[in-house]
PLY file of the C-alpha trace (Angstrom):
ply
format ascii 1.0
element vertex 345
property float x
property float y
property float z
element edge 344
property int vertex1
property int vertex2
end_header
-34.23 -149.45 -37.30
-37.75 -148.07 -36.82
-36.52 -144.48 -36.81
-34.46 -145.12 -39.96
-37.48 -146.55 -41.78
-39.70 -143.64 -40.76
-37.11 -141.00 -41.66
-36.45 -142.62 -45.05
-32.81 -143.56 -44.53
-33.87 -147.13 -45.34
-35.75 -146.74 -48.61
-38.65 -149.05 -49.29
-41.06 -149.59 -52.18
-43.71 -150.96 -49.85
-43.89 -150.60 -46.05
-46.53 -152.59 -44.20
-47.74 -151.69 -40.71
-49.74 -154.38 -38.91
-51.55 -154.16 -35.60
-54.28 -155.84 -33.55
-56.94 -154.95 -31.04
-54.62 -155.30 -28.05
-51.92 -153.14 -29.68
-53.30 -150.54 -32.09
-51.05 -148.85 -34.60
-53.03 -145.72 -35.42
-50.55 -143.37 -33.68
-47.58 -144.91 -35.48
-49.52 -144.68 -38.74
-49.77 -140.88 -38.37
-46.06 -140.67 -37.54
-45.30 -142.26 -40.92
-47.72 -139.84 -42.59
-46.11 -136.74 -41.11
-42.64 -137.88 -42.19
-43.76 -138.64 -45.75
-44.22 -134.90 -46.31
-40.43 -134.44 -46.01
-39.64 -136.94 -48.78
-42.48 -136.78 -51.33
-44.03 -134.09 -53.46
-47.54 -135.52 -53.34
-49.14 -138.03 -50.94
-52.29 -139.75 -52.20
-54.26 -141.08 -49.24
-57.01 -143.62 -49.87
-59.37 -143.75 -46.91
-61.34 -146.96 -46.47
-61.64 -146.90 -42.67
-61.32 -143.45 -41.13
-63.52 -140.59 -42.25
-61.85 -137.57 -43.85
-62.31 -135.10 -40.98
-60.99 -137.66 -38.47
-57.91 -138.25 -40.56
-57.08 -134.60 -41.26
-57.19 -133.70 -37.56
-54.29 -136.06 -36.86
-51.79 -134.81 -39.45
-49.58 -131.75 -39.23
-50.43 -128.54 -41.04
-47.35 -128.80 -43.27
-48.34 -132.34 -44.23
-51.89 -131.32 -45.23
-50.54 -129.16 -48.06
-49.10 -132.24 -49.80
-51.97 -134.62 -49.12
-54.66 -135.47 -51.65
-57.41 -137.45 -49.95
-59.55 -139.95 -51.83
-62.53 -140.69 -49.62
-63.89 -144.23 -49.94
-65.01 -144.54 -46.31
-68.08 -142.30 -46.18
-70.16 -144.17 -48.80
-68.19 -147.13 -50.23
-71.30 -149.02 -51.46
-73.15 -146.00 -52.83
-76.12 -146.29 -50.51
-76.49 -142.51 -50.18
-75.72 -141.75 -53.81
-75.34 -144.29 -56.61
-73.00 -141.88 -58.42
-71.02 -141.04 -55.31
-67.30 -140.51 -56.00
-66.52 -142.47 -52.84
-68.19 -145.61 -54.16
-65.84 -148.53 -54.78
-66.71 -149.82 -58.24
-65.84 -153.13 -59.91
-63.08 -151.52 -62.02
-61.53 -149.67 -59.09
-57.88 -148.73 -59.57
-55.50 -146.40 -57.77
-54.08 -144.88 -60.95
-57.51 -144.25 -62.48
-58.62 -142.49 -59.31
-55.45 -140.41 -59.01
-55.31 -139.39 -62.65
-52.38 -137.26 -63.80
-50.06 -135.59 -61.31
-48.16 -132.98 -63.34
-44.96 -131.63 -61.88
-44.68 -134.27 -59.17
-41.86 -136.81 -59.46
-41.92 -138.33 -55.99
-45.35 -139.75 -55.23
-46.48 -141.74 -52.18
-49.53 -143.95 -51.90
-51.08 -144.43 -48.44
-53.83 -146.96 -47.73
-56.03 -146.71 -44.63
-56.60 -149.56 -44.30
-55.94 -152.74 -46.30
-58.38 -154.64 -44.11
-61.33 -152.56 -45.35
-60.03 -152.55 -48.92
-60.10 -156.36 -48.89
-63.89 -156.16 -48.59
-63.99 -154.89 -52.16
-60.84 -156.32 -53.79
-58.85 -159.52 -53.38
-55.10 -159.72 -52.90
-54.44 -160.39 -56.59
-56.27 -157.21 -57.63
-54.41 -155.16 -55.03
-51.09 -156.55 -56.26
-51.95 -155.56 -59.83
-52.91 -152.04 -58.68
-49.57 -151.73 -56.87
-47.67 -152.63 -60.05
-49.78 -150.25 -62.12
-49.10 -147.41 -59.69
-45.34 -147.99 -59.60
-45.04 -148.30 -63.38
-47.13 -145.22 -64.06
-45.31 -142.86 -61.70
-41.80 -144.21 -62.31
-41.72 -143.51 -66.05
-39.79 -140.24 -65.77
-37.40 -141.38 -63.05
-39.75 -140.54 -60.23
-39.67 -142.15 -56.82
-42.70 -144.03 -55.52
-43.53 -145.63 -52.20
-46.54 -147.47 -50.80
-47.54 -147.53 -47.17
-50.57 -149.07 -45.52
-52.11 -150.38 -42.34
-53.36 -153.95 -41.92
-55.29 -155.27 -38.93
-53.68 -158.65 -38.44
-56.38 -160.16 -36.23
-59.07 -159.51 -38.87
-57.28 -161.32 -41.72
-56.46 -164.93 -42.36
-52.87 -166.16 -42.38
-52.78 -166.63 -46.18
-53.69 -162.97 -46.77
-51.13 -161.78 -44.24
-48.42 -163.91 -45.86
-49.19 -162.38 -49.27
-48.82 -158.82 -47.99
-45.65 -159.69 -46.07
-44.19 -161.22 -49.23
-44.82 -158.00 -51.17
-43.52 -155.64 -48.49
-39.88 -154.58 -48.08
-40.40 -153.39 -44.52
-42.87 -155.01 -42.14
-43.57 -153.28 -38.83
-45.70 -155.53 -36.64
-46.99 -154.20 -33.32
-46.91 -157.01 -30.77
-47.34 -157.57 -27.08
-44.58 -158.68 -24.76
-46.46 -161.93 -24.14
-46.42 -162.83 -27.85
-42.64 -162.88 -28.06
-41.94 -164.23 -24.57
-40.46 -167.36 -26.13
-37.49 -165.35 -27.43
-34.24 -165.67 -25.50
-34.09 -163.32 -22.52
-30.50 -162.27 -23.24
-30.07 -158.48 -23.50
-33.78 -157.98 -22.92
-35.10 -154.58 -21.85
-38.31 -154.14 -19.89
-41.18 -152.41 -21.67
-42.45 -149.24 -19.95
-46.20 -148.65 -19.79
-45.93 -145.56 -21.99
-44.09 -147.46 -24.74
-45.00 -150.07 -27.32
-43.23 -153.09 -28.74
-42.78 -153.79 -32.45
-41.18 -156.51 -34.51
-39.51 -155.30 -37.71
-38.60 -157.40 -40.72
-36.32 -155.52 -43.10
-35.52 -156.92 -46.55
-32.48 -155.65 -48.39
-32.50 -155.56 -52.18
-29.59 -158.03 -52.39
-31.55 -160.64 -50.42
-30.47 -160.24 -46.79
-33.33 -160.28 -44.29
-32.90 -158.70 -40.86
-35.26 -158.94 -37.93
-35.40 -156.40 -35.12
-37.51 -156.10 -31.99
-37.68 -152.56 -30.64
-39.35 -150.46 -27.97
-40.70 -147.11 -29.15
-42.66 -144.23 -27.69
-44.78 -141.59 -29.43
-45.86 -138.16 -28.25
-47.63 -135.34 -30.13
-47.47 -137.20 -33.43
-43.72 -137.67 -33.30
-41.52 -140.66 -32.63
-39.76 -139.77 -29.39
-37.50 -142.76 -28.95
-36.73 -146.16 -30.43
-34.29 -148.72 -29.06
-33.68 -152.47 -29.40
-35.55 -154.81 -27.08
-33.34 -157.81 -27.79
-30.24 -158.28 -29.87
-30.93 -158.33 -33.58
-31.17 -161.58 -35.54
-29.82 -161.75 -39.06
-30.67 -164.31 -41.72
-27.77 -164.21 -44.17
-27.25 -165.85 -47.52
-24.14 -168.03 -47.23
-22.07 -168.73 -50.33
-20.90 -172.31 -49.71
-18.88 -172.37 -52.94
-16.55 -169.74 -51.49
-15.87 -171.72 -48.34
-18.70 -170.21 -46.30
-20.03 -172.15 -43.36
-23.60 -173.34 -43.59
-25.86 -171.85 -40.88
-27.39 -175.30 -40.40
-24.13 -176.60 -38.92
-24.22 -174.03 -36.14
-26.10 -174.64 -32.91
-29.48 -173.01 -32.90
-30.37 -170.42 -30.31
-33.29 -172.60 -29.26
-30.87 -175.41 -28.30
-28.83 -173.06 -26.16
-31.85 -171.56 -24.39
-33.72 -174.85 -23.94
-34.04 -176.45 -20.52
-33.46 -179.86 -22.12
-30.09 -181.25 -23.19
-30.50 -181.36 -26.98
-26.81 -181.51 -27.90
-24.48 -184.53 -28.07
-21.12 -184.96 -26.40
-18.03 -186.16 -28.27
-18.39 -189.73 -26.98
-22.08 -189.79 -27.89
-21.36 -188.63 -31.43
-18.66 -191.30 -31.79
-21.02 -194.01 -30.52
-23.71 -192.85 -32.92
-21.33 -193.10 -35.88
-20.47 -196.71 -34.98
-24.06 -197.80 -34.59
-25.22 -200.27 -37.25
-28.85 -199.71 -38.12
-31.09 -202.79 -38.30
-32.08 -202.16 -41.91
-28.45 -202.45 -43.09
-27.81 -206.07 -44.10
-24.46 -207.70 -43.52
-23.12 -209.37 -46.65
-20.13 -211.68 -46.84
-17.08 -210.56 -48.74
-16.45 -212.88 -51.67
-12.97 -214.12 -52.53
-12.35 -214.72 -56.21
-9.68 -217.26 -57.25
-8.82 -217.77 -60.86
-6.33 -220.12 -62.53
-5.87 -221.86 -65.82
-7.58 -225.04 -64.67
-10.91 -223.28 -64.02
-10.54 -221.48 -67.38
-11.52 -218.16 -65.90
-14.45 -219.45 -63.81
-14.33 -217.85 -60.37
-14.27 -219.86 -57.20
-16.24 -218.06 -54.48
-15.44 -218.29 -50.81
-17.16 -216.50 -47.95
-14.66 -217.42 -45.28
-12.69 -214.22 -45.59
-13.57 -211.13 -43.64
-13.27 -207.45 -44.31
-9.90 -206.03 -43.51
-7.71 -209.02 -44.51
-5.04 -208.17 -47.07
-5.75 -209.55 -50.50
-3.18 -212.14 -51.56
-1.71 -211.68 -54.98
0.90 -213.30 -57.18
2.38 -212.87 -60.56
-0.09 -213.71 -63.25
1.95 -216.43 -64.93
0.72 -219.66 -66.45
-0.20 -222.24 -63.85
-0.14 -219.79 -60.95
-3.48 -218.78 -59.44
-4.41 -215.16 -58.69
-6.88 -214.10 -56.02
-8.67 -210.96 -54.82
-11.66 -209.65 -52.89
-14.98 -208.22 -54.09
-16.54 -205.79 -51.66
-20.21 -205.04 -52.16
-21.80 -201.98 -50.62
-25.64 -202.20 -50.49
-27.39 -199.43 -52.41
-30.46 -197.59 -51.21
-32.39 -198.76 -54.24
-31.59 -202.47 -53.72
-34.62 -204.70 -53.45
-33.96 -207.55 -51.03
-36.28 -210.52 -51.40
-36.07 -212.99 -48.52
-38.43 -215.50 -50.15
-37.28 -218.47 -52.23
-38.07 -217.68 -55.89
-38.63 -221.39 -56.58
-40.81 -221.97 -53.56
-43.99 -222.25 -55.68
-42.51 -224.96 -57.88
-43.36 -228.61 -57.18
-40.21 -230.72 -57.55
0 1
1 2
2 3
3 4
4 5
5 6
6 7
7 8
8 9
9 10
10 11
11 12
12 13
13 14
14 15
15 16
16 17
17 18
18 19
19 20
20 21
21 22
22 23
23 24
24 25
25 26
26 27
27 28
28 29
29 30
30 31
31 32
32 33
33 34
34 35
35 36
36 37
37 38
38 39
39 40
40 41
41 42
42 43
43 44
44 45
45 46
46 47
47 48
48 49
49 50
50 51
51 52
52 53
53 54
54 55
55 56
56 57
57 58
58 59
59 60
60 61
61 62
62 63
63 64
64 65
65 66
66 67
67 68
68 69
69 70
70 71
71 72
72 73
73 74
74 75
75 76
76 77
77 78
78 79
79 80
80 81
81 82
82 83
83 84
84 85
85 86
86 87
87 88
88 89
89 90
90 91
91 92
92 93
93 94
94 95
95 96
96 97
97 98
98 99
99 100
100 101
101 102
102 103
103 104
104 105
105 106
106 107
107 108
108 109
109 110
110 111
111 112
112 113
113 114
114 115
115 116
116 117
117 118
118 119
119 120
120 121
121 122
122 123
123 124
124 125
125 126
126 127
127 128
128 129
129 130
130 131
131 132
132 133
133 134
134 135
135 136
136 137
137 138
138 139
139 140
140 141
141 142
142 143
143 144
144 145
145 146
146 147
147 148
148 149
149 150
150 151
151 152
152 153
153 154
154 155
155 156
156 157
157 158
158 159
159 160
160 161
161 162
162 163
163 164
164 165
165 166
166 167
167 168
168 169
169 170
170 171
171 172
172 173
173 174
174 175
175 176
176 177
177 178
178 179
179 180
180 181
181 182
182 183
183 184
184 185
185 186
186 187
187 188
188 189
189 190
190 191
191 192
192 193
193 194
194 195
195 196
196 197
197 198
198 199
199 200
200 201
201 202
202 203
203 204
204 205
205 206
206 207
207 208
208 209
209 210
210 211
211 212
212 213
213 214
214 215
215 216
216 217
217 218
218 219
219 220
220 221
221 222
222 223
223 224
224 225
225 226
226 227
227 228
228 229
229 230
230 231
231 232
232 233
233 234
234 235
235 236
236 237
237 238
238 239
239 240
240 241
241 242
242 243
243 244
244 245
245 246
246 247
247 248
248 249
249 250
250 251
251 252
252 253
253 254
254 255
255 256
256 257
257 258
258 259
259 260
260 261
261 262
262 263
263 264
264 265
265 266
266 267
267 268
268 269
269 270
270 271
271 272
272 273
273 274
274 275
275 276
276 277
277 278
278 279
279 280
280 281
281 282
282 283
283 284
284 285
285 286
286 287
287 288
288 289
289 290
290 291
291 292
292 293
293 294
294 295
295 296
296 297
297 298
298 299
299 300
300 301
301 302
302 303
303 304
304 305
305 306
306 307
307 308
308 309
309 310
310 311
311 312
312 313
313 314
314 315
315 316
316 317
317 318
318 319
319 320
320 321
321 322
322 323
323 324
324 325
325 326
326 327
327 328
328 329
329 330
330 331
331 332
332 333
333 334
334 335
335 336
336 337
337 338
338 339
339 340
340 341
341 342
342 343
343 344
């Protein structure tokens, strides 16, 4: 899946790459950059972390021809020059900085990195700038895509969740220790020269697929990418069409657990017969009616559930009988106290 995302076979409006100190994603970031040149006419790169000369040295010569760099890393606060073009102002916006791009239909926006951009803008402002960018460059049927790097260990969980909600593809670089709790079935060992990534791919129709893959990079190119464990799919089940709910299936955690978390057939049958202490037993009332009582019921609690109800022809002088079964409701309010206990007789 990683190679398909990088090559563009799996299109995405927003691809998020996350890393941490123990597993840095700078090399994979440049692999994405070099492949963007094959799909887009112009690539606008906003630098908030790396300086311009450091960034240019890592991209291919053919990619440099399509890149337009907007430097906001050298002097973001305007300390060297108050009118510096690299100063991040209060009304900062991607579209305002880019301006018009005549003759370019397919435009890519690359952010390096979101972590440094968050020093100047909050998540709500960044979301608005994303929408503004996509609306502005999609007017004439153009194709747009956003890609950026986020340092996961420098952001709080709420910020990370917001970016993951916006992204269609999330590539998270992880260590083998972080995902050691995953089932060991079909697991492949991680070579020292390779890295491990967890991919969350969101289809437009709602299906979410998770992959864990091993990949290796050399000379700015993705050399290989293969699954580390079998893929896990989270599918939308249409229960109205007879689909089976995923909740009814045994979870993978139950299968891989060292504890016995499942029930046998006899245990399930015993559980169904168990009467909980909060369920009150109520007598079944027998109602007898005849002409002498003029319709007033005679109640008897001597009958039990399961006896056949006696009946006769409803003729004059002949009594008719039946049972009333009462099933307690969840909203019933049982009061054990005598309502007349406070009265002095």
